[in-house]
Every structure is written in C-alpha cells, then in structure tokens.
C-alpha positions, 0 to 999 in steps of 0.5 A, spaced: 465 475 472 467 477 479 464 474 486 467 478 492 466 478 499 469 482 505 469 482 513 472 487 517 472 488 525 473 495 528 475 496 535 478 503 535 475 509 539 474 513 533 472 511 525 476 518 522 481 520 527 483 513 532 488 514 537 487 507 540 484 500 539 484 495 532 482 494 526 481 488 522 479 487 515 479 481 509 476 481 502 476 476 497 474 476 489 473 470 485 474 471 478 470 467 473 473 468 465 467 467 460 472 466 454 479 462 453 483 469 453 481 471 461 484 468 467 480 465 473 483 467 479 482 468 487 484 475 490 485 475 497 487 481 501 488 482 509 489 488 513 491 489 520 491 497 524 494 498 531 493 505 534 497 506 541 497 512 545 504 514 548 503 520 552 499 526 551 497 528 544 502 523 541 500 516 538 503 511 534 499 508 528 502 501 524 498 498 518 500 492 515 497 489 509 498 483 504 495 481 498 495 475 493 492 473 487 492 465 486 491 463 479 488 456 477 493 450 476 495 450 468 491 457 467 496 461 463 492 467 461 494 473 464 490 477 470 488 484 468 492 490 469 486 493 472 485 487 478 493 487 480 496 490 486 500 496 486 505 499 490 507 507 490 504 513 492 499 516 497 496 510 500 501 505 500 509 507 500 509 514 500 515 518 496 514 513 490 511 515 484 504 513 484 502 506 482 510 505 480 514 501 484 516 495 479 515 488 481 522 485 485 522 479 480 522 484 474 527 489 476 532 486 472 528 489 466 529 496 468 533 498 463 529 496 458 522 499 460 520 506 458 517 511 463 509 509 462 511 502 462 513 501 469 506 501 472 504 494 471 502 491 478 503 485 481 500 479 484 503 478 491 504 484 496 506 486 503 506 493 506 508 496 512 506 503 514 508 506 521 507 513 523 509 517 530 503 522 530 502 528 534 495 533 535 496 540 534 491 545 535 485 548 531 484 541 528 491 540 525 496 534 527 503 532 524 506 525 523 513 523 521 512 516 517 516 510 515 513 505 510 516 499 507 513 495 501 515 488 497 511 487 490 512 481 486 509 479 479 510 471 481 508 469 488 512 463 487 518 467 487 517 471 493 523 471 498 523 474 505 529 478 504 529 486 507 533 487 500 527 486 496 523 491 500 522 498 497 522 503 503 521 511 504 520 516 510 518 523 511 513 527 514 506 530 514 500 535 516 493 533 517 487 538 518 481 534 521 474 535 518 467 533 520 468 528 514 475 525 515 482 527 515 485 531 509 493 530 509 499 532 505 505 528 505 512 529 503 516 522 502 523 521 501 524 513 497 530 510 500 532 505 496 529 506 489 530 500 484 529 505 478 532 512 480 532 514 473 524 514 473 523 516 481 524 522 483 528 524 489 522 525 493 514 526 492 508 530 495 502 526 496 495 530 497 490 525 500 483 525 503 484 519 508 489 516 513 490 509 515 
C-alpha cells in the first residue's frame, strides 16, 4: 500500500509558457509492505524552477530537481523497479536513451550488463536543466539547452563530484498550442558511461517543457 502527499507554490506569469517567476513543488510517498518480500520506504522528491527574461524575446529557464528513497533500517528488501528514479531521455537528461542512465555506483558493471538490463533506476538523483529560449513568430520558439544529472543506487555512496554527473547539450524547437507546448529536441550526450549502448545523439518528442 502507498500513501502520498504533495505541495506546490506557483509564482509564474503563465502556467504553460512562463517567461518570469518561480515554481516550487514537493512530494512524499510512504510505502507499506504487506508481506516480507516487499520494502517499506519513504520517497521524497522536490523541484524548483526559475524563469528570467533577458531582453526582448530572449529568456533563461532553470530547473533543479532532487529525489531520494529512504528505506527502513535493516530492511533488505529491494524497492520495486517501477518505484525507483530514472534519468535519461526527453524529460530529464536529453541526449540519452529514455531512462537508461546507469547509477554511478554501478558503472563498474557496464561490461557485464546487456542492453535491456541498463534500465534499472536508482534511489537517489540530482538533476539540473537550463535553457536559453527565444520566442519566434506564429507560436514557435527555439531553445539551446544544457542538462546535468546523477543517479545512485545507494544514497550512502553519493559523492558531490562533477565527474559523477552525466551531461548533455543540444537545441530544440517548440510549438505553442492552447493546451501546452509541443517540443522537439536534439540532444547530444557529452560523457556517456556506456557508449556501446548509448547513441552519440538522440531526438526527443515531448508534449511538455519545464
């Protein structure tokens, strides 16, 4: 069983196409195991988005996200895969295959993993995304972006070392509709931990931007 709660504060000038303001959110989940095979844990996740106009149609957007899964002491049961955190793809670190960034404390296993076993998730992540956005005519806009994220299977092993982050850069095109933006991004991973299973670039189609 799972109990969850969330809280958010929205100070943006527009919900779908903000050009200035702040947005904060925090969520909490508590999982209760009904048998000895499941794990009891707390799942915490927070996000802060900043939007700053530069001049004219040019603006900067920045998103910071972090999440942590806390298991109970002496609980050796594993957190279900569908409850873990994932990085890589259109909504996190663009340029990487969807959800396929490997936890940093498991990169030593890269030679022993098959391609379909890379999507395993982790229990701790930090993610930073920044975009330089330029509004165009006819509901179009474009953006240059830089993403950075780190994923860990065991939070106790996390170290604040830039070498343990995965980076990407790229450019994108957005079309603004009445119900939100549609985005098309070309992302280039800058430091692939598993180059044999990660492309040198990826194209991402999404129905949202941060």
